[in-house]
BAFI-3210 file (N, C-alpha, C; in Angstrom, 3 decimals, decimal comma, padded with zeros to 6 digits):
// residues 320
n [1|2|3|4|5|6|7|8|9|10|11|12|13|14|15|16|17|18|19|20|21|22|23|24|25|26|27|28|29|30|31|32|33|34|35|36|37|38|39|40|41|42|43|44|45|46|47|48|49|50|51|52|53|54|55|56|57|58|59|60|61|62|63|64|65|66|67|68|69|70|71|72|73|74|75|76|77|78|79|80|81|82|83|84|85|86|87|88|89|90|91|92|93|94|95|96|97|98|99|100|101|102|103|104|105|106|107|108|109|110|111|112|113|114|115|116|117|118|119|120|121|122|123|124|125|126|127|128|129|130|131|132|133|134|135|136|137|138|139|140|141|142|143|144|145|146|147|148|149|150|151|152|153|154|155|156|157|158|159|160|161|162|163|164|165|166|167|168|169|170|171|172|173|174|175|176|177|178|179|180|181|182|183|184|185|186|187|188|189|190|191|192|193|194|195|196|197|198|199|200|201|202|203|204|205|206|207|208|209|210|211|212|213|214|215|216|217|218|219|220|221|222|223|224|225|226|227|228|229|230|231|232|233|234|235|236|237|238|239|240|241|242|243|244|245|246|247|248|249|250|251|252|253|254|255|256|257|258|259|260|261|262|263|264|265|266|267|268|269|270|271|272|273|274|275|276|277|278|279|280|281|282|283|284|285|286|287|288|289|290|291|292|293|294|295|296|297|298|299|300|301|302|303|304|305|306|307|308|309|310|311|312|313|314|315|316|317|318|319|320]
n.u [000,883|000,587|002,132|-000,084|-001,898|-001,028|-002,172|-004,938|-003,483|-003,698|-004,419|-003,706|-004,002|-005,800|-007,831|-007,911|-008,008|-010,577|-012,019|-011,720|-013,275|-015,889|-016,566|-016,112|-018,325|-020,451|-019,744|-020,218|-022,591|-024,232|-023,211|-024,770|-027,026|-028,761|-028,460|-029,622|-030,445|-032,024|-033,666|-033,132|-035,078|-037,892|-037,695|-038,731|-037,953|-038,635|-040,316|-040,893|-043,148|-044,100|-046,913|-046,060|-046,117|-049,080|-052,279|-053,519|-052,012|-050,560|-052,861|-053,107|-051,047|-051,312|-053,245|-055,404|-058,090|-058,769|-058,424|-060,803|-062,640|-064,750|-063,519|-060,545|-061,220|-059,809|-057,516|-054,714|-051,293|-049,338|-047,348|-044,740|-045,250|-044,916|-042,464|-040,950|-041,512|-040,229|-037,251|-037,033|-037,484|-035,176|-033,573|-034,261|-033,470|-031,305|-029,889|-030,700|-032,594|-034,699|-034,302|-034,991|-036,851|-040,395|-042,639|-045,653|-047,645|-049,881|-051,943|-055,279|-055,796|-055,934|-053,777|-051,369|-050,947|-050,378|-047,853|-046,784|-046,888|-045,475|-043,003|-042,094|-043,213|-042,807|-041,219|-041,691|-045,003|-045,293|-046,747|-048,020|-047,106|-047,995|-049,071|-050,670|-051,499|-049,822|-050,705|-053,093|-053,081|-052,476|-053,639|-056,164|-055,977|-053,095|-051,544|-049,548|-047,545|-048,579|-047,774|-045,939|-046,128|-044,598|-041,799|-041,657|-042,244|-045,657|-048,666|-050,509|-053,758|-054,088|-056,581|-056,262|-053,965|-054,093|-054,846|-056,106|-059,119|-062,341|-063,924|-062,027|-062,193|-060,073|-059,107|-061,228|-062,241|-062,224|-064,375|-063,663|-064,390|-063,600|-061,216|-059,970|-060,490|-058,417|-056,309|-055,186|-053,490|-053,085|-054,001|-057,202|-058,350|-058,397|-059,948|-063,273|-065,150|-066,949|-067,409|-066,811|-066,924|-065,785|-065,364|-066,238|-068,077|-068,820|-067,225|-063,941|-061,035|-059,310|-055,937|-055,227|-056,670|-056,013|-053,050|-053,718|-054,749|-052,922|-050,964|-052,420|-051,843|-049,243|-049,446|-050,345|-049,073|-047,298|-048,619|-048,508|-045,498|-043,705|-040,637|-039,435|-040,532|-042,503|-043,939|-046,324|-048,131|-049,559|-048,449|-050,210|-051,051|-048,310|-046,815|-048,173|-047,795|-045,484|-044,455|-045,245|-042,876|-040,040|-039,200|-037,656|-035,028|-032,096|-032,275|-031,455|-031,852|-034,659|-035,380|-035,081|-035,944|-038,853|-039,435|-040,960|-042,484|-041,183|-042,912|-042,874|-040,518|-038,698|-038,418|-036,713|-037,006|-036,506|-038,740|-039,209|-040,674|-041,651|-043,031|-044,112|-046,043|-045,758|-045,263|-043,062|-040,484|-036,511|-034,784|-032,449|-030,816|-028,928|-029,001|-026,607|-024,288|-024,313|-022,361|-023,638|-021,917|-019,797|-020,385|-019,567|-019,405|-016,528|-016,751|-018,612|-017,068|-014,732|-015,915|-017,035|-014,418|-013,480|-015,265|-014,992|-012,523|-012,669|-014,409|-012,583|-010,690|-012,036|-012,641|-010,352|-009,575|-011,049|-013,821|-015,869]
n.v [-001,350|002,218|005,473|007,844|009,673|013,260|016,042|018,560|021,294|023,995|026,756|029,887|032,990|032,513|032,160|034,107|036,257|035,886|035,871|038,618|039,839|038,885|040,090|043,004|042,707|042,655|044,754|046,811|046,409|047,156|049,390|052,081|051,324|052,005|054,579|057,898|059,947|063,210|065,252|068,778|070,801|068,978|068,816|069,074|070,266|069,580|070,085|068,484|068,862|067,772|069,212|070,865|069,800|069,164|069,805|067,562|065,336|064,927|064,144|061,869|060,186|057,876|056,370|056,456|057,176|058,965|061,165|061,823|063,264|066,330|068,759|068,620|069,259|070,712|071,260|073,300|074,633|073,341|074,541|073,768|072,926|075,093|076,195|073,822|075,100|077,751|076,830|075,180|077,235|079,071|077,024|076,768|079,195|079,304|077,247|078,301|077,734|079,891|081,558|080,469|078,951|079,250|078,841|078,424|075,600|074,787|072,341|072,802|073,091|074,345|073,491|073,126|075,427|077,150|076,366|076,373|079,167|080,270|078,716|079,740|082,197|085,842|088,448|089,403|090,784|094,489|097,586|099,930|099,185|098,686|095,458|092,758|090,532|087,624|085,819|086,546|088,425|086,448|084,333|081,810|081,183|081,271|082,919|083,998|086,810|088,915|087,893|088,692|089,278|090,018|090,243|087,338|083,804|083,330|082,188|078,970|077,261|073,809|071,463|069,386|067,895|067,164|065,730|062,280|062,077|062,007|060,359|061,186|064,308|065,737|065,889|067,204|070,301|073,736|076,745|078,040|080,974|081,480|080,572|082,388|084,864|084,351|083,943|085,694|086,850|084,152|082,161|080,876|080,459|077,713|076,203|074,955|074,765|076,298|075,360|072,078|069,485|067,366|065,792|063,003|061,854|059,126|057,436|056,712|057,823|054,992|053,685|053,196|054,805|057,764|057,427|057,329|060,030|061,522|061,009|062,111|064,896|065,009|065,067|066,829|069,046|069,818|071,477|073,877|076,498|077,044|075,695|074,882|073,975|074,075|072,018|071,669|069,310|066,102|063,804|060,989|061,667|062,451|059,729|057,883|058,745|059,151|056,776|055,166|055,455|054,954|052,500|050,890|051,480|051,402|049,583|051,139|053,816|053,931|053,604|056,299|058,064|056,785|056,351|057,214|060,406|062,910|065,172|068,171|067,553|068,150|066,992|066,907|066,862|065,424|065,506|064,051|063,925|062,116|061,228|063,241|064,872|067,592|070,488|072,691|074,127|073,902|076,067|076,732|075,446|075,262|075,986|075,749|076,128|078,485|081,048|079,042|076,142|073,739|070,625|067,711|064,810|063,219|060,258|059,720|060,982|058,966|056,438|057,093|057,123|054,923|053,490|054,221|053,474|050,895|050,851|051,327|048,990|047,216|047,983|047,798|044,951|044,415|044,343|046,247]
n.w [-000,071|-000,918|-000,512|001,338|-001,280|-002,179|-000,305|-002,176|-003,927|-002,551|-003,944|-002,690|-003,598|-005,505|-004,173|-002,311|-003,474|-004,773|-002,468|-001,865|-003,748|-003,659|-001,046|-002,094|-003,380|-001,610|000,138|-002,091|-002,255|000,040|000,783|000,499|002,556|004,816|004,606|003,632|000,826|-000,150|-002,379|-001,004|-001,278|-000,887|001,758|005,566|008,340|011,267|014,700|017,296|019,956|023,352|025,676|028,575|032,282|033,058|035,137|034,773|034,174|036,858|038,769|037,379|037,648|039,035|038,406|035,534|035,382|037,048|034,920|034,539|036,397|036,413|037,049|035,770|033,436|030,297|031,637|033,147|033,054|035,355|038,412|038,405|035,775|034,379|035,001|033,728|031,293|031,293|031,676|029,339|027,020|027,501|026,482|024,195|022,853|023,636|021,903|019,517|017,889|018,057|016,478|013,922|013,686|011,788|011,679|014,218|015,452|017,247|019,113|020,119|023,041|026,328|027,767|025,620|024,508|026,507|026,630|024,196|023,618|025,657|025,049|022,815|022,286|021,935|024,266|027,702|027,652|027,125|028,079|026,085|023,820|020,462|019,714|019,514|022,380|022,645|024,936|027,463|030,555|032,932|032,225|032,603|035,150|035,785|036,463|035,667|033,446|030,778|027,368|024,927|021,134|019,697|017,486|017,026|015,153|013,461|014,816|015,244|015,657|015,279|014,968|014,024|015,407|017,910|021,111|021,787|021,191|023,025|025,492|027,870|030,188|030,444|027,715|026,515|024,442|025,036|023,994|021,124|020,771|023,995|023,932|022,231|023,486|025,421|024,348|021,976|020,082|018,686|015,856|015,032|012,953|010,917|012,253|012,228|013,804|016,916|019,352|021,034|018,719|018,111|020,559|022,177|024,900|025,471|023,468|022,420|020,493|018,464|018,786|016,384|014,723|015,700|014,803|012,252|011,789|012,435|010,405|008,455|009,244|009,047|005,858|005,589|006,612|004,050|002,661|003,495|003,442|004,878|006,216|008,351|011,290|014,614|016,282|019,080|020,786|022,258|024,540|023,502|020,895|019,452|020,095|018,736|016,436|015,923|015,452|013,236|011,763|010,717|010,555|008,720|009,405|011,927|015,123|017,081|015,925|015,099|018,143|019,212|017,696|018,006|020,997|024,043|024,427|027,142|029,566|028,423|026,391|023,775|020,368|017,131|013,722|010,268|007,870|004,961|001,716|-000,484|-002,108|-003,695|-002,684|-001,953|-003,460|-003,668|-005,053|-005,652|-003,650|-003,509|-005,454|-008,431|-011,710|-013,814|-016,229|-017,178|-018,620|-021,352|-022,374|-023,682|-022,110|-021,903|-019,917|-018,113|-018,255|-019,940|-022,639|-022,432|-022,700|-025,192|-026,608|-026,648|-028,078|-030,320|-030,882|-031,138|-033,629|-035,014|-034,972|-035,972|-038,329|-039,488|-039,296|-041,420|-041,214|-041,023]
ca.u [000,039|001,811|001,838|-001,806|-001,964|-000,782|-003,673|-005,218|-002,621|-004,694|-004,117|-004,383|-004,081|-007,257|-008,479|-007,784|-008,757|-012,253|-012,600|-011,814|-013,902|-016,841|-016,197|-016,099|-019,660|-021,225|-019,603|-020,759|-024,189|-024,189|-022,605|-025,598|-027,838|-028,990|-028,148|-031,044|-029,887|-033,099|-033,630|-033,598|-036,619|-038,161|-037,625|-038,899|-037,590|-040,018|-039,081|-042,174|-042,693|-044,784|-046,897|-045,423|-046,808|-050,379|-052,986|-054,352|-050,623|-050,634|-053,882|-053,474|-049,970|-051,334|-054,653|-055,811|-059,159|-058,191|-058,385|-062,533|-063,484|-064,722|-062,628|-059,974|-061,806|-058,987|-056,239|-053,852|-050,111|-048,840|-046,694|-043,844|-044,983|-044,502|-040,969|-040,279|-041,490|-039,176|-036,150|-037,290|-037,246|-033,715|-033,043|-034,885|-032,997|-029,555|-029,538|-030,887|-033,977|-035,982|-034,281|-034,647|-038,533|-040,768|-044,274|-045,650|-048,577|-049,883|-052,901|-056,456|-056,164|-055,019|-051,678|-050,318|-051,125|-049,362|-046,464|-046,511|-046,938|-044,411|-041,429|-041,768|-043,333|-042,109|-040,553|-043,116|-045,642|-045,243|-047,901|-048,075|-046,233|-048,784|-049,101|-051,904|-050,362|-050,013|-051,502|-053,220|-052,199|-052,914|-054,554|-056,410|-055,163|-052,055|-050,329|-048,348|-047,736|-049,246|-046,923|-045,986|-046,293|-043,622|-040,655|-041,608|-043,263|-047,076|-049,084|-051,855|-053,932|-054,503|-057,156|-055,730|-052,778|-054,542|-054,510|-057,154|-060,444|-063,288|-064,106|-061,255|-062,393|-059,421|-058,899|-062,347|-060,846|-063,274|-064,809|-062,950|-064,396|-063,325|-059,654|-059,388|-059,964|-057,337|-055,059|-055,530|-052,661|-053,515|-054,860|-057,861|-059,032|-058,492|-060,944|-064,390|-066,653|-066,861|-067,834|-065,915|-068,161|-065,543|-065,267|-067,790|-067,761|-069,334|-066,395|-062,576|-060,119|-058,730|-054,554|-055,283|-057,980|-055,222|-052,498|-053,929|-055,112|-051,325|-050,269|-053,218|-051,561|-048,069|-049,352|-050,935|-047,520|-047,020|-049,481|-047,472|-044,985|-042,466|-039,622|-038,502|-042,169|-042,651|-045,329|-046,659|-048,823|-049,779|-048,185|-050,785|-050,727|-047,021|-046,292|-048,905|-047,872|-043,866|-044,541|-045,542|-042,184|-038,508|-039,536|-036,475|-033,700|-031,802|-033,121|-031,685|-032,704|-035,843|-035,944|-034,806|-037,739|-040,197|-039,545|-041,762|-041,866|-041,767|-043,329|-041,938|-039,851|-038,660|-037,609|-036,075|-037,220|-036,468|-039,712|-039,088|-041,538|-040,935|-043,985|-044,606|-047,164|-045,780|-044,745|-041,933|-039,088|-035,770|-034,414|-030,800|-030,612|-028,488|-028,804|-025,122|-024,173|-024,438|-023,091|-023,401|-020,232|-019,726|-019,950|-019,227|-018,741|-015,314|-016,826|-019,089|-015,930|-014,108|-016,783|-017,288|-013,447|-013,327|-016,557|-014,177|-011,252|-013,593|-014,368|-010,987|-010,042|-012,907|-012,332|-009,012|-009,848|-012,243|-015,505|-016,754]
ca.v [-000,203|003,175|006,727|008,574|011,201|014,577|016,616|018,813|022,155|025,625|028,399|030,829|033,817|032,628|032,353|035,923|036,960|035,823|036,412|040,119|040,279|038,746|041,045|044,130|043,152|042,810|046,174|048,059|046,466|047,645|051,183|053,070|051,034|052,884|056,138|058,486|061,244|063,709|067,310|069,684|071,172|067,802|068,407|069,939|070,166|069,443|070,084|068,366|068,936|067,406|070,045|070,697|069,059|069,758|069,225|066,017|064,807|064,582|063,346|060,363|059,503|056,403|056,330|056,735|056,989|060,470|061,730|061,703|063,918|067,411|069,917|068,673|069,936|071,154|071,574|074,511|074,023|073,594|075,684|072,821|072,879|076,249|075,834|073,546|075,804|078,290|075,973|074,980|078,378|078,980|076,260|076,834|080,717|079,178|076,767|079,216|077,699|080,893|082,731|079,516|078,421|079,777|078,615|077,138|074,868|074,069|071,543|073,972|073,056|075,298|073,228|073,380|076,776|077,323|075,940|077,269|080,719|080,234|078,329|080,136|083,471|087,396|088,940|089,961|092,171|096,074|098,288|100,825|098,749|098,107|094,385|091,880|089,400|085,901|085,305|087,778|088,004|085,697|083,622|080,487|081,532|081,106|083,969|084,743|088,024|088,933|087,347|089,297|088,424|090,724|089,640|085,915|083,403|083,295|080,863|078,761|076,133|072,949|070,014|067,845|067,819|067,310|064,373|061,273|062,741|061,247|059,901|061,795|065,570|066,520|066,290|068,211|071,828|074,823|076,952|078,809|082,332|081,453|080,846|083,929|085,756|084,564|083,769|086,544|086,794|082,921|081,929|079,710|080,694|076,817|075,019|075,191|074,928|077,359|074,147|071,433|068,811|066,261|065,174|062,187|061,401|057,547|056,426|057,695|057,076|054,180|053,812|053,121|056,131|058,677|057,802|057,991|061,335|062,047|061,093|063,015|066,042|064,965|065,006|068,505|070,277|069,998|072,704|075,238|077,018|076,972|074,638|074,547|073,968|073,486|071,315|071,702|068,257|065,883|062,402|060,038|062,049|062,405|058,546|057,040|059,352|058,920|055,416|055,394|055,927|054,677|050,861|050,763|052,080|050,633|049,489|052,030|054,999|053,563|054,151|057,718|058,201|056,284|056,530|057,753|061,743|063,421|066,415|069,423|067,156|068,207|065,846|067,561|065,127|065,851|064,834|063,733|064,044|060,736|061,531|064,311|065,551|068,887|071,186|073,463|074,269|074,280|077,912|076,828|074,710|076,319|075,258|076,230|076,807|080,265|081,048|078,306|075,910|072,198|070,026|066,524|064,091|062,064|059,242|059,886|060,827|057,654|055,278|057,596|056,729|053,137|053,195|055,217|052,291|049,283|051,026|051,417|047,802|046,437|048,503|047,370|043,544|044,393|043,841|047,135]
ca.w [000,135|-001,190|000,187|000,662|-002,265|-001,615|-000,690|-003,631|-003,303|-002,788|-004,762|-001,727|-004,455|-006,026|-003,139|-001,359|-004,903|-004,690|-001,311|-001,917|-005,344|-003,209|000,132|-002,234|-004,260|-000,772|000,358|-002,840|-002,508|001,501|000,736|000,949|003,305|006,107|004,430|002,419|-000,130|-000,540|-002,141|000,322|-001,643|-000,633|003,155|006,503|009,490|012,820|015,994|018,116|021,305|024,299|026,347|029,979|033,168|033,333|036,011|034,751|034,519|038,467|038,770|036,838|037,948|039,660|037,973|034,639|035,827|037,756|034,244|034,306|036,769|035,454|037,720|034,688|032,199|029,906|032,447|032,633|033,262|036,828|038,497|037,623|034,135|033,781|035,400|032,902|030,231|031,417|031,371|027,834|026,388|027,760|025,475|022,598|022,743|023,643|020,422|018,120|017,455|018,318|015,385|012,513|013,784|010,859|012,221|015,624|015,562|018,420|019,323|020,381|024,274|027,184|028,057|024,661|024,077|027,193|026,546|022,725|023,735|027,087|024,902|021,568|022,243|022,278|025,400|028,487|027,257|027,554|027,609|025,097|022,367|019,836|019,210|020,065|022,985|022,285|025,791|028,225|031,698|034,214|031,527|032,744|036,679|035,625|037,425|034,326|033,084|029,616|026,345|023,606|019,467|019,073|017,194|017,106|014,209|013,559|015,749|014,318|016,260|014,442|015,433|013,700|016,332|019,215|022,077|021,514|020,801|023,301|027,101|028,768|029,930|029,902|026,135|025,528|024,362|025,574|022,864|020,401|021,304|024,971|023,430|021,337|024,859|026,401|023,733|020,989|018,715|018,002|014,791|014,773|011,683|010,617|013,196|011,970|014,946|018,136|020,369|020,318|018,738|017,901|021,630|022,816|026,368|025,382|022,811|022,176|019,491|018,927|018,388|015,325|014,755|016,198|014,291|011,070|012,165|012,780|009,269|007,774|009,804|008,353|004,484|005,104|006,745|002,889|002,124|004,118|002,805|005,824|006,193|009,826|012,071|016,004|016,698|020,558|021,240|023,550|024,262|022,904|019,460|019,196|019,648|017,568|014,859|015,070|015,546|011,744|011,087|011,360|010,556|007,882|010,365|013,108|016,283|018,172|015,568|015,426|019,287|018,900|016,560|018,625|022,385|025,020|025,090|028,166|029,457|027,216|025,511|022,205|019,490|015,837|012,596|008,860|007,545|003,405|000,350|-001,419|-003,478|-004,203|-001,952|-002,123|-005,487|-003,596|-005,998|-004,937|-003,496|-003,586|-006,709|-009,215|-013,323|-014,154|-017,835|-017,724|-020,208|-022,143|-022,659|-024,024|-020,493|-022,067|-018,712|-018,579|-018,692|-021,451|-023,735|-022,306|-023,829|-026,622|-027,663|-026,885|-029,249|-032,111|-031,262|-031,411|-034,863|-036,211|-035,053|-036,756|-040,100|-040,231|-039,751|-042,685|-040,475|-041,278]
c.u [001,001|001,012|000,669|-001,135|-001,811|-002,274|-003,249|-004,082|-003,744|-003,821|-004,816|-004,327|-005,143|-008,526|-008,780|-008,436|-010,572|-012,884|-012,638|-013,035|-015,482|-017,487|-016,639|-017,642|-020,203|-021,005|-020,387|-022,404|-024,824|-023,788|-023,348|-026,921|-027,548|-028,597|-029,644|-030,222|-031,589|-033,273|-033,929|-034,985|-037,808|-038,533|-038,218|-038,247|-038,694|-039,613|-041,060|-041,913|-044,112|-044,992|-046,231|-046,322|-048,403|-051,219|-053,350|-052,864|-050,571|-051,342|-053,805|-051,962|-050,023|-052,370|-055,245|-056,996|-059,204|-058,386|-060,162|-063,029|-063,451|-063,931|-061,435|-060,342|-060,677|-058,009|-055,158|-052,769|-049,880|-047,675|-045,033|-043,969|-044,499|-042,912|-040,352|-040,300|-040,389|-037,663|-036,259|-036,830|-035,824|-033,221|-032,839|-033,902|-031,657|-029,082|-029,863|-032,296|-034,995|-035,400|-034,207|-036,414|-039,720|-042,110|-044,216|-046,576|-048,803|-051,924|-054,060|-056,496|-055,308|-053,745|-050,715|-050,385|-050,034|-048,304|-046,013|-045,894|-045,017|-042,605|-040,619|-042,302|-042,502|-041,510|-042,149|-043,619|-045,477|-046,477|-047,100|-047,315|-047,514|-049,093|-049,710|-051,141|-051,021|-051,071|-051,320|-052,857|-052,874|-054,186|-055,050|-055,961|-054,194|-050,731|-049,043|-048,297|-048,033|-048,100|-047,323|-045,820|-045,359|-042,359|-040,802|-042,581|-044,934|-047,584|-050,053|-052,308|-054,628|-055,303|-056,665|-054,706|-052,841|-054,687|-055,979|-058,576|-061,562|-063,071|-062,969|-061,610|-061,593|-058,501|-059,994|-062,034|-062,498|-063,543|-063,662|-063,241|-063,583|-061,479|-059,182|-059,356|-058,890|-055,967|-055,330|-054,663|-052,290|-054,310|-055,465|-058,371|-059,535|-059,667|-061,952|-065,170|-066,398|-066,712|-066,829|-066,929|-067,375|-065,413|-066,547|-067,052|-068,256|-068,101|-065,075|-062,223|-059,812|-056,729|-054,184|-055,756|-056,487|-053,772|-052,490|-054,133|-053,617|-050,649|-050,814|-052,638|-050,078|-048,187|-049,301|-049,859|-047,313|-047,691|-048,699|-046,337|-043,674|-041,837|-039,419|-040,133|-041,732|-043,777|-045,525|-048,064|-048,959|-049,017|-048,894|-050,993|-049,553|-046,761|-046,914|-048,298|-046,137|-043,615|-044,972|-044,019|-040,799|-038,663|-038,107|-035,169|-033,419|-032,086|-033,273|-031,788|-033,769|-036,364|-035,889|-036,000|-038,951|-040,449|-040,294|-041,458|-042,561|-042,261|-042,364|-040,392|-039,656|-037,851|-037,934|-035,969|-036,925|-037,421|-039,727|-040,629|-041,231|-042,029|-044,746|-046,260|-047,005|-045,356|-043,765|-040,746|-037,822|-035,279|-033,106|-029,795|-030,098|-028,461|-027,703|-025,173|-024,326|-023,243|-022,693|-022,020|-020,907|-019,699|-019,728|-018,661|-017,369|-015,628|-017,530|-017,633|-014,951|-014,946|-017,122|-015,363|-013,024|-014,428|-015,445|-012,932|-011,678|-013,291|-012,969|-010,680|-011,001|-012,760|-011,064|-008,826|-010,783|-013,893|-016,362|-016,284]
c.v [001,338|004,129|007,530|009,726|012,331|014,940|017,606|020,581|023,506|026,684|029,552|032,417|033,996|032,889|033,636|036,345|036,967|036,240|038,092|040,433|039,936|039,553|042,539|043,925|043,021|044,242|046,903|047,630|047,094|049,179|052,174|052,669|052,048|054,388|056,726|059,451|061,507|065,313|067,924|070,182|069,809|067,550|069,328|069,748|070,693|069,392|069,915|068,222|068,600|068,815|070,058|070,123|069,966|069,064|067,876|064,957|064,254|064,104|062,209|059,921|057,935|055,944|056,925|057,393|058,360|061,477|062,213|063,190|065,862|068,616|069,881|068,986|070,791|071,763|072,853|073,425|074,219|074,357|074,898|072,649|074,458|076,397|074,928|073,899|077,257|077,725|075,928|076,253|078,941|078,219|076,489|078,240|080,003|078,033|077,387|078,820|078,948|081,863|081,737|079,016|079,376|079,996|077,454|076,988|074,659|073,267|072,967|073,423|073,827|074,934|073,322|074,104|077,516|077,281|076,058|078,813|081,184|079,890|079,368|081,536|084,747|087,466|089,013|090,916|093,638|096,700|099,663|100,597|098,040|096,785|093,889|090,782|088,427|085,078|086,331|087,655|087,011|084,407|081,854|080,461|081,021|081,804|084,663|085,917|087,529|088,205|088,062|088,984|089,066|090,040|087,858|085,440|083,348|081,838|080,289|077,261|075,389|071,885|068,735|066,910|067,480|065,956|063,740|062,048|061,654|060,516|060,960|063,409|066,342|066,793|066,901|069,519|072,634|075,785|077,744|080,402|082,624|081,320|082,233|085,012|085,792|084,230|084,815|086,485|085,073|082,450|081,146|079,860|079,039|075,978|075,887|075,441|075,432|075,853|073,233|069,827|067,759|065,112|064,494|061,695|059,739|056,792|057,714|056,870|056,173|054,457|053,908|054,458|057,484|058,907|057,365|059,337|061,732|062,332|062,179|064,696|066,125|065,728|066,449|069,294|070,174|070,865|073,927|075,117|076,925|075,756|074,445|075,135|073,909|073,209|070,951|070,455|067,669|063,639|061,690|060,318|062,042|060,692|058,043|057,420|059,072|057,517|054,912|055,043|054,800|052,527|050,641|051,574|051,284|050,900|050,825|053,608|054,982|053,852|055,598|058,393|058,226|055,914|057,613|059,405|062,051|064,508|067,590|068,941|067,400|067,377|066,498|066,598|066,028|064,839|065,115|063,645|063,108|060,780|062,209|065,189|067,157|069,517|072,496|073,315|074,376|075,773|077,868|075,978|076,038|075,358|074,975|076,213|077,965|081,002|079,872|077,297|074,346|071,663|068,362|065,609|063,482|060,771|058,779|060,074|059,494|056,363|055,856|057,533|055,370|052,548|053,610|053,771|051,074|049,679|050,837|050,043|046,844|047,088|048,060|045,911|043,307|043,620|045,295|047,914]
c.w [000,366|-000,114|000,255|-000,042|-001,638|-001,638|-001,789|-003,019|-003,691|-003,260|-003,670|-002,362|-005,107|-005,190|-002,319|-002,884|-004,663|-003,618|-001,436|-002,903|-004,303|-001,859|-000,587|-002,746|-003,006|-000,243|-000,428|-002,416|-000,983|001,704|000,993|001,831|004,684|005,927|003,643|001,967|-000,605|-001,011|-001,420|000,007|-000,930|001,037|004,086|007,458|010,662|013,608|016,631|019,491|021,856|025,137|027,819|030,663|033,317|035,069|036,411|034,435|036,084|038,972|038,423|036,524|038,071|038,939|036,825|034,637|036,538|036,630|033,962|035,159|035,937|036,080|036,801|033,607|031,379|030,778|032,090|033,006|035,217|036,774|038,211|036,212|033,665|034,212|034,239|031,377|029,845|031,003|029,605|027,124|026,899|026,544|023,742|021,789|022,578|022,347|019,739|017,535|017,468|017,047|014,028|012,643|012,686|010,945|013,730|015,535|016,756|018,795|020,230|021,975|025,258|027,204|027,129|024,357|024,923|026,983|025,500|023,230|025,064|026,400|023,553|021,263|022,430|023,842|026,091|027,556|027,577|027,259|026,666|023,922|021,866|019,105|020,168|021,012|022,389|023,862|026,949|029,625|032,617|033,390|031,918|034,860|037,060|036,685|036,646|033,834|031,208|028,447|024,886|022,297|018,850|018,690|017,349|016,190|014,745|014,185|015,328|015,392|015,379|014,999|015,006|014,622|017,634|019,764|021,610|022,118|021,979|024,849|028,035|029,135|029,575|028,706|025,419|025,853|025,167|024,298|022,122|020,734|022,747|024,676|022,965|022,465|025,384|025,425|022,166|019,684|017,912|017,182|014,649|013,949|011,121|011,371|013,314|012,922|015,774|018,966|019,675|020,311|018,176|019,581|021,879|024,064|026,373|024,801|022,898|020,881|019,744|018,605|016,859|014,207|014,361|014,983|013,079|010,724|011,993|011,293|008,082|007,723|008,882|007,068|004,797|006,098|005,339|001,932|002,642|003,746|003,908|006,107|007,417|010,629|013,277|015,617|017,834|020,615|022,411|023,508|023,439|021,028|018,898|018,927|019,119|016,505|014,746|014,978|014,103|010,952|011,368|011,149|009,724|008,463|011,358|014,170|016,885|017,380|015,487|016,899|019,740|018,209|017,835|020,353|023,608|025,233|026,308|028,131|028,942|026,655|024,074|021,247|017,922|014,851|011,138|008,441|005,704|002,589|-000,363|-002,339|-003,922|-003,699|-001,942|-003,332|-004,897|-004,649|-005,058|-004,819|-003,730|-004,785|-007,687|-010,574|-013,671|-015,966|-018,197|-017,099|-020,454|-022,678|-022,925|-022,448|-020,964|-020,833|-019,374|-018,633|-019,937|-022,563|-023,452|-022,905|-025,098|-027,749|-027,456|-027,378|-030,169|-031,857|-031,489|-032,870|-035,608|-035,951|-036,265|-038,601|-040,433|-039,914|-040,634|-042,447|-040,906|-042,742]
res [m|g|p|p|p|d|p|p|k|t|n|f|r|s|v|s|r|r|f|l|l|s|t|a|a|v|f|d|m|d|s|t|a|g|l|g|l|y|p|l|n|r|c|k|t|l|h|m|v|r|h|a|q|g|f|h|n|v|a|g|e|n|d|c|k|e|h|l|p|y|d|l|f|d|p|s|l|t|q|l|g|w|e|q|v|d|n|f|r|n|h|v|h|a|s|g|l|s|k|r|i|e|l|v|i|t|s|p|m|t|r|t|m|q|t|a|v|g|a|f|g|g|e|g|y|i|d|g|v|d|v|t|p|l|m|v|e|n|a|c|d|s|g|r|p|a|a|s|s|l|n|c|p|p|f|i|a|v|e|l|c|r|e|y|v|g|l|h|l|c|d|k|r|r|s|i|s|e|y|k|s|l|f|p|a|i|d|f|s|l|i|e|s|d|e|d|i|l|w|k|q|e|v|g|e|t|n|e|e|i|a|a|r|g|i|k|f|m|k|w|l|w|t|r|k|e|k|e|i|a|v|i|s|h|s|g|f|l|n|n|t|v|d|q|f|g|n|d|c|h|l|l|v|k|s|e|i|c|s|h|f|a|n|c|e|l|r|s|f|v|l|v|d|r|g|m|i|g|s|d|s|s|s|t|n|y|p|g|k|i|p|y|g|t|d|i|p|c|d|f|a|k|e|k|l|q|g|n|e|l|k|t|v|r|a|f|n|g|l|i]
***
């Protein structure tokens, strides 16, 4: 019995090359994984904020049924809630957001409008300055001074971004007439009914219904010309809305989008129009070729040169 045959020799150079080629192919396939590139004119920056602490948050800390008593109808901010607003306002100014935000959208509830005015409104109202106040003095027994609308973006109230509609009295709004007397400079023109005809005592919205309303709100934003917008809303609305996004992201990125909103928390997002919902043209793109001149790309010129060389070879061989 002779010696065993030598094992087949491995061509390490060939294996190494195949490995590198396969790795390169995978890398090439995944080189844009996790990235997104979109035209700037198809993007809006949203600064989404949950209102500061309201009296219903304290009452319902241990039992959600505590939201039901009538004395918690459309509750105001607590003293601690106003402290949260003051600290948040400092951040808004220190970060430069106060100079960038073009529009403030608020849910038409006392706690959201107080948060919006306190964080994004002008400085304290000054007698003799002829501007309509965003909030009158001591609105809803808050003990707060009047807030000026001077040198701040416009404020509009939108019902699409209010909290779950129904069941809890804390989520039933006052009449628009009453709100106008408390928040004179907020624009309520988009709200059709003076009284709250959406709220029903017997039935409330489901998670699916409020999520659908949230997507409708996001699409509605594309009817606005403003590019950087603050939205002041509620935990139920915000959480159910943002939970519709980020499913194509890394789990950690998804959690940055969808984790629970704390009172007075701000989270900034880029909203991208990938379906031609809006019609905005770019204000920064530049067409080039002014003045006009030939601009054949190098890769096109190379392909053309190679094509001419192939024709020359074929002609030499009598093929053409």
